[in-house]
N, C-alpha and C positions, 0 to 999 in steps of 0.2 A: 415265698421265694426271696432270697437276699439279693438286693440290687447293689451293684458295685460301679463306681465311677471308673471309666477307662480313660486315663489321661492321654494315653497314646492315641486313642481314637479321637479325642477332643482336639489335640494339638497337632497330630500328624507325626509320622515317623521322622520327618526332617527336623523336628524339634528335639530329638534325643541328642543330648550334648556329648561331645567327644572329650577325651583327655586333653588337658591344657587350659589355656585362658578361655573364658566364656566369650563367644562371638559377640561383636558389637550390638547386633540387633537383639540378641537374647539378653545381653547386659542391660540394655535400655528397658526392655519389656519387663524382665523379671526382677531387676535390682533397682536401677536408677528411678524408674517410674513409681516405685514403692516408697521412696525416701522423701520426707518433707524437710524444709528448712525453717527452723524456729528460733535459733539463737543468733543474736546480732554480733556476738563475738566471733562467729565462724565467717571468715572473710572469703575463703575458698573451700568448697566442699567437694563431694564426689562428682566426677565428670569424666567423659571419655578422654583418655590421654593424660589426665592430671593424676600424678602418683602421690601427691602430698595434699594435706589439708593445712590451712593457715588459720590460726586462732589468735585474735587480738589480745594483748595484755596491756599493762600500764604504759602510759606515754605513747610512743610510736612503735614499740616493740611488738613482735608477734612470735608465737611458737609455731614451728613446722613439724608435722608428724607424718610418718609413713610406715606402712607395715607390709611384710612379705614373708611367705614361707619358702623353704627349700624342699622341693619334692622330686626333682628330676634326677638326683644322684645322692649317694651317701659318701662319695669321695670328696674330701676337702669341704665338708658341709659347714664346718665352723667358719672357715674363711669366707665362703660364699654368703653365708647368712649375714655376716657383719657388713660386707661390702655392698651387697645388693641394696640394702636399706640405706646405708650411708650415701650411696650414689644417688638414690631418689632425692634425699634431702639436699645434697650438694647441688643437684640440678635446679633447685629452686633458688640457689644463690645463698643459702643459709649456712651457718656454722653448725656442725653436728656436735651435740653435747653428749649424748649417750644413747643406750639401747635398753629396751625391756625384752626379755627372752621367754618364749614358751617352748619347752622341750618335751616332746612326746616320744617315749621309747617303747619298742616292742617287748613283749614278755621274753624273759631269758637274757636280757641285756646285763652284762657284767658292770659292776661299779667302776672298774678300771676304764671301761669304754666311756662312761660318762665323764670321768675325770679328764681323760684325754681330750674329749670334745670341748670341755670348759677351758682347758689350757689353750687349745687352738683359738677359741673365741677371744680369750683374754689377750693372747699374743697379738691378734689383729687389732683389738681395741687400743692396745698400748701403742702400736704403730700410728694409729689415727688420732691419738689423744682423746679417746672416748671413755666414758664410764659405763660399766654394766650397772644399771639402775635397779634391777630386780627382775621378777618374773615368776614362772611356774615350771616345775619339773615333775614328770609323771611317767610311770610304766603302765601301759594300757594294751588291752587286746584289740583296740580299735585301729592300730597301725601294725604293719609288718616290716617297717624299716623306720629308722629315726626321722622324725620331722621336727625341724627347728623353724620357729616363726619369730621374726624380730620386728619390734616396733621401735623406730628411731625417733629421737626428739632433737630438734634444732632450734636455733633462735636467729632472728633477723629483724632489721627495721622494716616495718610493714610496707613502706614506700619503695623498698628495694627488692621485693619478691619478684622472681622471674617465673612465669607460668609457661607451660607447654603451649597454651593457647595465645601466645603473644606474637606469632608470626604475621607479617603484613606484606601485601603484594609489593613486588619490586625488590624485596630483600633476598639475600643469598643464603644458602645452606652449607654449613661446614660440618664435616664428619671427622672424628678423631679415631686414630688407631685403625682397627680392621673389623670388617663385618664377620660375624661368626666366631668372634674371639672366645667367648665363654663356652659355646657349644663344642668347638674344636678341642679345647682342653678336657671337657667332660668326656667326650667320646674317646679320646686317647687314653683316659684313665679307665673307663668302663669297658672298652672293647680292645684292650691292648693285645690279647692273644690272637684275635682275628686279624688285627692290623699287622702283627708280626709275620703273618703268612706272605706279606708283600713288601713291607717296609722295614728298614733297619731300626734297631733300638734307639739310635741317636736321633733319627727322624721323629719317632714317637715321643721321645723325651722333649724334643723341641716343641712339639704340639702341647704337651703337658705344661711346659713352662709358660705358655701363654696366659695361664691363670694368674701369673704374677703381675700382669698389666690390667687387672680387673677394676682397679679404683679409677674413678673419673674426678676425684676431688682436685687433683692438680690442674686439670684443664678447666674445671668449673670456676676455680679461683681466678685464673687468668682471664676467662671470658667475662666474669662479673666485673672485674676491674676495667676491662676493655670497653664494656658497655654493649650488651646484647639484649634482645627482646624475648627470646625463647631458647630454653635448653631442655633436652629430653634424652635420658640415658636409654640405650637400646637393649631391651630385655627379650621376653618371649615374643615370638613372631618375627624376630630378626629386624634387619634394617628396613625392609619393606613395611613391616608392621609398625615400626616407630615413625616412619615417614607418614603413613596413613593417619596415625594418631595426632601428629602435629597438624596435618591438614584438617582433620575432623575437629580438633579442639579449637583451632584458630578460624575455622569456617573459610578456608582459602583453598586454592588449587596449588599444585606443585608441578614442576618440570625437572626431572632428574636424569642425568647422564649416567647410564649403567657403567660405562667404561671408566668413570672417575671414582666409582666406589672401590675402596682399597680392600684387597684380600691378601692374606698370607698364603704362601704355597702349601703349607701344611693343611690349611682349610680347604683349598682347592682339591688336593689329593684325597683327603679323608672324605669329603663330600662326594667325590666321584666314586670312591670305593663303596660307599653305602647308598649311592644314588639319592643324595639329598641336595636340596637347593640352599646354597650358602647364604643367600639373601633373606631366607626365611628361618634362619637358625639363630637360636638365642645368643645374644651378643653383648652381655654386660661387659663394661670396660670400653665400649664404643659409645661416643656421645654425639648427638646432633645439636648444632648451635645455629641460630638464625640471627643474622646481623646485617647492617648496612655496609660494613667494611670488611668483607670476607677475606680478601687477599692479605690485608694488614693483620688480621687475626691469625691467619695461617702462618704468617711469618713469625709472629710472637710465639705461637705454640711450637713451631719447629725449633726456634731458638732455645726453648725450654726442654727440648728433647722429646717432644710429643708429636708423633706423626699426625698430620692433618691435611685435608684436601677440600676444595670447593666442589660440591657434587651436583648443584642445581640451584634453582631459584623459586621464589614464591610467586604465584600468579593470582589474578582475579578469578572468581567463579569457584567451581568445585571439582574441575577436572584435575586428576592426579596422574600424571603421565610419566612413564619410564621410556627413555630413548636409548636405543642400542644401534648406533649408526643411523641408517635410514628407517629402521623399524621403530614404530611407536605403539605402545600398548598402555592400557589403563591399569593403574594400581588397584588392587582389590582389598577389601577389609581383611585384617589378619585372621588366619585360621589356626588350627592346632600347630604348635611349633614342630619343625622338622625333627627335633631331638626325640620326640615321642614315637617316631616311626621305628626306632631301633632300641630304645631304652624304656 
């Protein structure tokens, strides 16, 4: 008789992973607990909420690296690929130098499609003054849609690195732009026909245009000069997920006022149409910043034309609380992004 190991029986059905980011508990068990630290040059390595690694180089300098794939859409994939990784590096306070690309294409892809993709990527790099440093391009049966993975490289004085885990009790939390920014634009592009059954073309175009606010480099530069202790760009899991990651990385509690989290009407309408929670919707372009002087920072950001608001503060302990008027509830670890419910 052939004996077979049944991993489902061993670990339980509850451990079967869903589409999207790996849950925090599974990430710790299956990934982080398997990784050792053995190089003194690595100043910051893999951890919950930390999107970048920091590698020491000569003198006081350090390289910042981050990597991300684009898997949730094929629309504007070149623009998204560049900005998502550039945002991670900018959130550390570093200057972004360039990117490495891995492009996996499904069988049957035309050369013209690849050329268009590369022109889109080059256009965004030119806007941000980045170099395409190299990479890999392949047609493979392993994918059924284009997958672009970008590894970004930045540079900074190692004493100036800003980590997600830098929040301290008593500080306040500032958010920029709008929750659900990226997800709203993606849904408007991917589900335009369905949305046209209720909304006007101009409304949907307005939602699509939100993608043009996806870079957080402008606010990261202002925040760094201002002096802040933690920055985190809001990606999968939405603003609730990003808040949890700040609390987890910093080992602190949070108290957030739901009514102060800014949303665009396009996001509210589209989330109602598809029965999605906008606070758990992918939100690249929105940044969370922790500082001792939140109101002054908001003034500086607003003067630069960047929407910003103080949404809460950091507390002792581990309680992460969302207030909505008299109602108080506990924030939960991020789960699969709302985007994957419909795409």
